[in-house]
mmCIF entry with sequence, helices, sheets and N, C-alpha, C, O atoms, coordinates in Angstrom:
data_MODEL
# 
_entry.id   MODEL 
# 
_entity.id                         1 
_entity.type                       polymer 
_entity.pdbx_number_of_molecules   1 
# 
_entity_poly.entity_id                      1 
_entity_poly.type                           'polypeptide(L)' 
_entity_poly.nstd_linkage                   no 
_entity_poly.nstd_monomer                   no 
_entity_poly.pdbx_seq_one_letter_code       MFCSIHSVKRYTSITLSVSVGQAANT 
_entity_poly.pdbx_seq_one_letter_code_can   MFCSIHSVKRYTSITLSVSVGQAANT 
_entity_poly.pdbx_strand_id                 A 
# 
loop_
_entity_poly_seq.entity_id 
_entity_poly_seq.num 
_entity_poly_seq.mon_id 
_entity_poly_seq.hetero 
1 1  MET n 
1 2  PHE n 
1 3  CYS n 
1 4  SER n 
1 5  ILE n 
1 6  HIS n 
1 7  SER n 
1 8  VAL n 
1 9  LYS n 
1 10 ARG n 
1 11 TYR n 
1 12 THR n 
1 13 SER n 
1 14 ILE n 
1 15 THR n 
1 16 LEU n 
1 17 SER n 
1 18 VAL n 
1 19 SER n 
1 20 VAL n 
1 21 GLY n 
1 22 GLN n 
1 23 ALA n 
1 24 ALA n 
1 25 ASN n 
1 26 THR n 
# 
_struct_asym.id          A 
_struct_asym.entity_id   1 
# 
_struct_conf.conf_type_id            HELX_P 
_struct_conf.id                      HELX_P1 
_struct_conf.pdbx_PDB_helix_id       AA1 
_struct_conf.beg_label_comp_id       PHE 
_struct_conf.beg_label_asym_id       A 
_struct_conf.beg_label_seq_id        2 
_struct_conf.pdbx_beg_PDB_ins_code   ? 
_struct_conf.end_label_comp_id       ASN 
_struct_conf.end_label_asym_id       A 
_struct_conf.end_label_seq_id        25 
_struct_conf.pdbx_end_PDB_ins_code   ? 
_struct_conf.beg_auth_comp_id        PHE 
_struct_conf.beg_auth_asym_id        A 
_struct_conf.beg_auth_seq_id         2 
_struct_conf.end_auth_comp_id        ASN 
_struct_conf.end_auth_asym_id        A 
_struct_conf.end_auth_seq_id         25 
_struct_conf.pdbx_PDB_helix_class    1 
_struct_conf.details                 ? 
_struct_conf.pdbx_PDB_helix_length   24 
# 
_struct_conf_type.id          HELX_P 
_struct_conf_type.criteria    ? 
_struct_conf_type.reference   ? 
# 
loop_
_atom_site.group_PDB 
_atom_site.id 
_atom_site.type_symbol 
_atom_site.label_atom_id 
_atom_site.label_alt_id 
_atom_site.label_comp_id 
_atom_site.label_asym_id 
_atom_site.label_entity_id 
_atom_site.label_seq_id 
_atom_site.pdbx_PDB_ins_code 
_atom_site.Cartn_x 
_atom_site.Cartn_y 
_atom_site.Cartn_z 
_atom_site.occupancy 
_atom_site.B_iso_or_equiv 
_atom_site.pdbx_formal_charge 
_atom_site.auth_seq_id 
_atom_site.auth_comp_id 
_atom_site.auth_asym_id 
_atom_site.auth_atom_id 
_atom_site.pdbx_PDB_model_num 
ATOM 1   N N  . MET A 1 1  ? 12.601  2.659  14.819  1.00 0.00 ? 1  MET A N  1 
ATOM 2   C CA . MET A 1 1  ? 12.344  3.714  13.841  1.00 0.00 ? 1  MET A CA 1 
ATOM 3   C C  . MET A 1 1  ? 12.318  3.140  12.420  1.00 0.00 ? 1  MET A C  1 
ATOM 4   O O  . MET A 1 1  ? 11.326  3.272  11.702  1.00 0.00 ? 1  MET A O  1 
ATOM 5   N N  . PHE A 1 2  ? 13.417  2.504  12.032  1.00 0.00 ? 2  PHE A N  1 
ATOM 6   C CA . PHE A 1 2  ? 13.499  1.958  10.670  1.00 0.00 ? 2  PHE A CA 1 
ATOM 7   C C  . PHE A 1 2  ? 12.414  0.911  10.447  1.00 0.00 ? 2  PHE A C  1 
ATOM 8   O O  . PHE A 1 2  ? 11.831  0.829  9.366   1.00 0.00 ? 2  PHE A O  1 
ATOM 9   N N  . CYS A 1 3  ? 12.147  0.114  11.475  1.00 0.00 ? 3  CYS A N  1 
ATOM 10  C CA . CYS A 1 3  ? 11.123  -0.925 11.335  1.00 0.00 ? 3  CYS A CA 1 
ATOM 11  C C  . CYS A 1 3  ? 9.753   -0.303 11.057  1.00 0.00 ? 3  CYS A C  1 
ATOM 12  O O  . CYS A 1 3  ? 9.017   -0.777 10.192  1.00 0.00 ? 3  CYS A O  1 
ATOM 13  N N  . SER A 1 4  ? 9.420   0.741  11.780  1.00 0.00 ? 4  SER A N  1 
ATOM 14  C CA . SER A 1 4  ? 8.095   1.387  11.605  1.00 0.00 ? 4  SER A CA 1 
ATOM 15  C C  . SER A 1 4  ? 8.034   2.041  10.224  1.00 0.00 ? 4  SER A C  1 
ATOM 16  O O  . SER A 1 4  ? 6.993   2.003  9.568   1.00 0.00 ? 4  SER A O  1 
ATOM 17  N N  . ILE A 1 5  ? 9.126   2.632  9.785   1.00 0.00 ? 5  ILE A N  1 
ATOM 18  C CA . ILE A 1 5  ? 9.145   3.263  8.462   1.00 0.00 ? 5  ILE A CA 1 
ATOM 19  C C  . ILE A 1 5  ? 8.936   2.211  7.385   1.00 0.00 ? 5  ILE A C  1 
ATOM 20  O O  . ILE A 1 5  ? 8.208   2.432  6.418   1.00 0.00 ? 5  ILE A O  1 
ATOM 21  N N  . HIS A 1 6  ? 9.591   1.052  7.565   1.00 0.00 ? 6  HIS A N  1 
ATOM 22  C CA . HIS A 1 6  ? 9.456   -0.025 6.611   1.00 0.00 ? 6  HIS A CA 1 
ATOM 23  C C  . HIS A 1 6  ? 8.003   -0.501 6.600   1.00 0.00 ? 6  HIS A C  1 
ATOM 24  O O  . HIS A 1 6  ? 7.446   -0.774 5.536   1.00 0.00 ? 6  HIS A O  1 
ATOM 25  N N  . SER A 1 7  ? 7.402   -0.599 7.759   1.00 0.00 ? 7  SER A N  1 
ATOM 26  C CA . SER A 1 7  ? 6.005   -1.052 7.845   1.00 0.00 ? 7  SER A CA 1 
ATOM 27  C C  . SER A 1 7  ? 5.089   -0.056 7.137   1.00 0.00 ? 7  SER A C  1 
ATOM 28  O O  . SER A 1 7  ? 4.149   -0.456 6.449   1.00 0.00 ? 7  SER A O  1 
ATOM 29  N N  . VAL A 1 8  ? 5.357   1.221  7.302   1.00 0.00 ? 8  VAL A N  1 
ATOM 30  C CA . VAL A 1 8  ? 4.521   2.238  6.640   1.00 0.00 ? 8  VAL A CA 1 
ATOM 31  C C  . VAL A 1 8  ? 4.653   2.112  5.127   1.00 0.00 ? 8  VAL A C  1 
ATOM 32  O O  . VAL A 1 8  ? 3.670   2.246  4.398   1.00 0.00 ? 8  VAL A O  1 
ATOM 33  N N  . LYS A 1 9  ? 5.876   1.854  4.656   1.00 0.00 ? 9  LYS A N  1 
ATOM 34  C CA . LYS A 1 9  ? 6.084   1.715  3.205   1.00 0.00 ? 9  LYS A CA 1 
ATOM 35  C C  . LYS A 1 9  ? 5.313   0.493  2.694   1.00 0.00 ? 9  LYS A C  1 
ATOM 36  O O  . LYS A 1 9  ? 4.673   0.549  1.644   1.00 0.00 ? 9  LYS A O  1 
ATOM 37  N N  . ARG A 1 10 ? 5.380   -0.593 3.437   1.00 0.00 ? 10 ARG A N  1 
ATOM 38  C CA . ARG A 1 10 ? 4.651   -1.791 3.028   1.00 0.00 ? 10 ARG A CA 1 
ATOM 39  C C  . ARG A 1 10 ? 3.161   -1.530 3.006   1.00 0.00 ? 10 ARG A C  1 
ATOM 40  O O  . ARG A 1 10 ? 2.464   -1.900 2.061   1.00 0.00 ? 10 ARG A O  1 
ATOM 41  N N  . TYR A 1 11 ? 2.681   -0.887 4.059   1.00 0.00 ? 11 TYR A N  1 
ATOM 42  C CA . TYR A 1 11 ? 1.246   -0.595 4.167   1.00 0.00 ? 11 TYR A CA 1 
ATOM 43  C C  . TYR A 1 11 ? 0.813   0.308  3.008   1.00 0.00 ? 11 TYR A C  1 
ATOM 44  O O  . TYR A 1 11 ? -0.257  0.116  2.429   1.00 0.00 ? 11 TYR A O  1 
ATOM 45  N N  . THR A 1 12 ? 1.652   1.293  2.677   1.00 0.00 ? 12 THR A N  1 
ATOM 46  C CA . THR A 1 12 ? 1.329   2.218  1.597   1.00 0.00 ? 12 THR A CA 1 
ATOM 47  C C  . THR A 1 12 ? 1.272   1.490  0.256   1.00 0.00 ? 12 THR A C  1 
ATOM 48  O O  . THR A 1 12 ? 0.352   1.708  -0.533  1.00 0.00 ? 12 THR A O  1 
ATOM 49  N N  . SER A 1 13 ? 2.259   0.620  -0.003  1.00 0.00 ? 13 SER A N  1 
ATOM 50  C CA . SER A 1 13 ? 2.282   -0.093 -1.265  1.00 0.00 ? 13 SER A CA 1 
ATOM 51  C C  . SER A 1 13 ? 1.088   -1.017 -1.366  1.00 0.00 ? 13 SER A C  1 
ATOM 52  O O  . SER A 1 13 ? 0.507   -1.158 -2.442  1.00 0.00 ? 13 SER A O  1 
ATOM 53  N N  . ILE A 1 14 ? 0.705   -1.660 -0.248  1.00 0.00 ? 14 ILE A N  1 
ATOM 54  C CA . ILE A 1 14 ? -0.471  -2.543 -0.254  1.00 0.00 ? 14 ILE A CA 1 
ATOM 55  C C  . ILE A 1 14 ? -1.713  -1.731 -0.549  1.00 0.00 ? 14 ILE A C  1 
ATOM 56  O O  . ILE A 1 14 ? -2.540  -2.138 -1.365  1.00 0.00 ? 14 ILE A O  1 
ATOM 57  N N  . THR A 1 15 ? -1.859  -0.569 0.112   1.00 0.00 ? 15 THR A N  1 
ATOM 58  C CA . THR A 1 15 ? -3.041  0.270  -0.096  1.00 0.00 ? 15 THR A CA 1 
ATOM 59  C C  . THR A 1 15 ? -3.100  0.738  -1.561  1.00 0.00 ? 15 THR A C  1 
ATOM 60  O O  . THR A 1 15 ? -4.172  0.772  -2.164  1.00 0.00 ? 15 THR A O  1 
ATOM 61  N N  . LEU A 1 16 ? -1.941  1.096  -2.120  1.00 0.00 ? 16 LEU A N  1 
ATOM 62  C CA . LEU A 1 16 ? -1.927  1.538  -3.519  1.00 0.00 ? 16 LEU A CA 1 
ATOM 63  C C  . LEU A 1 16 ? -2.346  0.426  -4.446  1.00 0.00 ? 16 LEU A C  1 
ATOM 64  O O  . LEU A 1 16 ? -3.139  0.648  -5.361  1.00 0.00 ? 16 LEU A O  1 
ATOM 65  N N  . SER A 1 17 ? -1.820  -0.786 -4.224  1.00 0.00 ? 17 SER A N  1 
ATOM 66  C CA . SER A 1 17 ? -2.166  -1.908 -5.090  1.00 0.00 ? 17 SER A CA 1 
ATOM 67  C C  . SER A 1 17 ? -3.664  -2.212 -4.978  1.00 0.00 ? 17 SER A C  1 
ATOM 68  O O  . SER A 1 17 ? -4.303  -2.559 -5.971  1.00 0.00 ? 17 SER A O  1 
ATOM 69  N N  . VAL A 1 18 ? -4.215  -2.082 -3.784  1.00 0.00 ? 18 VAL A N  1 
ATOM 70  C CA . VAL A 1 18 ? -5.664  -2.350 -3.595  1.00 0.00 ? 18 VAL A CA 1 
ATOM 71  C C  . VAL A 1 18 ? -6.454  -1.269 -4.327  1.00 0.00 ? 18 VAL A C  1 
ATOM 72  O O  . VAL A 1 18 ? -7.450  -1.573 -4.983  1.00 0.00 ? 18 VAL A O  1 
ATOM 73  N N  . SER A 1 19 ? -6.023  -0.009 -4.225  1.00 0.00 ? 19 SER A N  1 
ATOM 74  C CA . SER A 1 19 ? -6.719  1.074  -4.910  1.00 0.00 ? 19 SER A CA 1 
ATOM 75  C C  . SER A 1 19 ? -6.677  0.865  -6.420  1.00 0.00 ? 19 SER A C  1 
ATOM 76  O O  . SER A 1 19 ? -7.678  1.073  -7.105  1.00 0.00 ? 19 SER A O  1 
ATOM 77  N N  . VAL A 1 20 ? -5.535  0.457  -6.933  1.00 0.00 ? 20 VAL A N  1 
ATOM 78  C CA . VAL A 1 20 ? -5.403  0.222  -8.363  1.00 0.00 ? 20 VAL A CA 1 
ATOM 79  C C  . VAL A 1 20 ? -6.306  -0.925 -8.774  1.00 0.00 ? 20 VAL A C  1 
ATOM 80  O O  . VAL A 1 20 ? -6.919  -0.878 -9.841  1.00 0.00 ? 20 VAL A O  1 
ATOM 81  N N  . GLY A 1 21 ? -6.396  -1.957 -7.943  1.00 0.00 ? 21 GLY A N  1 
ATOM 82  C CA . GLY A 1 21 ? -7.262  -3.093 -8.261  1.00 0.00 ? 21 GLY A CA 1 
ATOM 83  C C  . GLY A 1 21 ? -8.703  -2.665 -8.301  1.00 0.00 ? 21 GLY A C  1 
ATOM 84  O O  . GLY A 1 21 ? -9.447  -3.092 -9.183  1.00 0.00 ? 21 GLY A O  1 
ATOM 85  N N  . GLN A 1 22 ? -9.122  -1.826 -7.362  1.00 0.00 ? 22 GLN A N  1 
ATOM 86  C CA . GLN A 1 22 ? -10.513 -1.356 -7.349  1.00 0.00 ? 22 GLN A CA 1 
ATOM 87  C C  . GLN A 1 22 ? -10.777 -0.491 -8.573  1.00 0.00 ? 22 GLN A C  1 
ATOM 88  O O  . GLN A 1 22 ? -11.849 -0.582 -9.171  1.00 0.00 ? 22 GLN A O  1 
ATOM 89  N N  . ALA A 1 23 ? -9.826  0.340  -8.949  1.00 0.00 ? 23 ALA A N  1 
ATOM 90  C CA . ALA A 1 23 ? -9.992  1.217  -10.109 1.00 0.00 ? 23 ALA A CA 1 
ATOM 91  C C  . ALA A 1 23 ? -10.113 0.371  -11.377 1.00 0.00 ? 23 ALA A C  1 
ATOM 92  O O  . ALA A 1 23 ? -10.878 0.701  -12.283 1.00 0.00 ? 23 ALA A O  1 
ATOM 93  N N  . ALA A 1 24 ? -9.350  -0.726 -11.430 1.00 0.00 ? 24 ALA A N  1 
ATOM 94  C CA . ALA A 1 24 ? -9.405  -1.590 -12.615 1.00 0.00 ? 24 ALA A CA 1 
ATOM 95  C C  . ALA A 1 24 ? -10.758 -2.300 -12.666 1.00 0.00 ? 24 ALA A C  1 
ATOM 96  O O  . ALA A 1 24 ? -11.296 -2.529 -13.749 1.00 0.00 ? 24 ALA A O  1 
ATOM 97  N N  . ASN A 1 25 ? -11.302 -2.643 -11.520 1.00 0.00 ? 25 ASN A N  1 
ATOM 98  C CA . ASN A 1 25 ? -12.594 -3.319 -11.483 1.00 0.00 ? 25 ASN A CA 1 
ATOM 99  C C  . ASN A 1 25 ? -13.709 -2.382 -11.982 1.00 0.00 ? 25 ASN A C  1 
ATOM 100 O O  . ASN A 1 25 ? -14.649 -2.832 -12.638 1.00 0.00 ? 25 ASN A O  1 
ATOM 101 N N  . THR A 1 26 ? -13.603 -1.112 -11.677 1.00 0.00 ? 26 THR A N  1 
ATOM 102 C CA . THR A 1 26 ? -14.624 -0.173 -12.095 1.00 0.00 ? 26 THR A CA 1 
ATOM 103 C C  . THR A 1 26 ? -14.267 0.368  -13.459 1.00 0.00 ? 26 THR A C  1 
ATOM 104 O O  . THR A 1 26 ? -15.002 1.188  -14.010 1.00 0.00 ? 26 THR A O  1 
# 
């Protein structure tokens, strides 16, 4: 349970950073 939650948090932070990077590029 905790492992999957941690993975989701990591995935979310990665997705957010990628989205911010794309927004900065545009």
